[in-house]
C-alpha positions in Angstrom: 70.2 82.4 -1.3 67.1 83.8 -1.0 67.6 87.5 -3.2 65.0 89.1 -1.2 66.2 87.8 2.5 70.0 89.2 1.8 68.5 92.6 -0.1 66.3 93.0 3.2 68.9 92.2 5.9 71.2 94.1 4.1 68.4 97.4 4.0 68.7 97.3 7.2 71.5 97.8 7.7 72.4 102.0 9.1 74.8 103.8 5.8 78.7 102.3 7.1 77.2 99.0 7.4 76.0 98.8 4.3 79.3 100.6 2.8 81.4 97.9 4.3 79.5 95.0 3.0 80.3 96.8 -0.8 83.9 97.4 0.0 83.9 93.2 1.3 81.7 92.6 -1.5 84.2 94.2 -3.6 87.2 92.5 -2.3 85.8 89.0 -2.9 84.8 89.7 -6.3 88.8 90.1 -6.8 90.2 87.8 -4.7 87.8 84.8 -6.7 88.3 86.3 -10.0 92.1 86.2 -10.0 92.0 82.5 -9.0 89.1 81.5 -10.9 92.2 82.3 -14.1 93.2 79.9 -16.2 96.8 79.6 -17.3 96.3 79.8 -21.1 93.9 83.6 -20.3 97.5 84.5 -18.9 99.5 86.1 -21.8 103.3 85.4 -23.2 106.3 87.9 -22.3 107.3 85.9 -24.9 107.7 88.0 -28.1 107.7 91.8 -25.7 110.4 93.5 -26.3 112.9 93.2 -22.9 112.9 88.8 -23.5 116.7 88.5 -24.0 117.2 92.3 -23.7 120.7 90.8 -22.2 121.4 88.1 -24.2 124.5 89.5 -25.9 126.4 90.4 -22.4 129.8 88.8 -22.1 129.9 90.3 -18.3 126.3 88.7 -17.6 127.6 85.3 -18.4 128.9 84.7 -15.3 126.4 87.0 -13.2 127.3 85.5 -9.9 130.3 86.4 -9.8 129.0 89.9 -11.6 127.2 90.4 -8.7 130.4 90.0 -6.5 132.7 92.1 -9.0 129.9 94.6 -8.2 129.8 94.5 -4.8 133.3 94.6 -4.1 134.1 98.2 -6.1 130.9 99.4 -4.0 132.0 98.6 -0.7 135.8 99.6 -1.9 133.7 103.3 -2.2 132.4 103.1 1.4 135.6 101.8 2.5 137.2 105.2 0.8 
């Protein structure tokens, strides 16, 4: 696209329309910047402090059972 032609068209717009164009350009930049990230650019979370936080919790070995018991206790409170 020719820069001069675009700039002339942009300048011929009312101020509010120019703001909308700039907002749209910002939106497109954010959208395409996030899609262009390569997997190697993403930071690993493996060394974060929260990883393995519940590793030694015996009560969480079977997460389904833990949730089921938690719900049962809460439902009993509601029935009281």
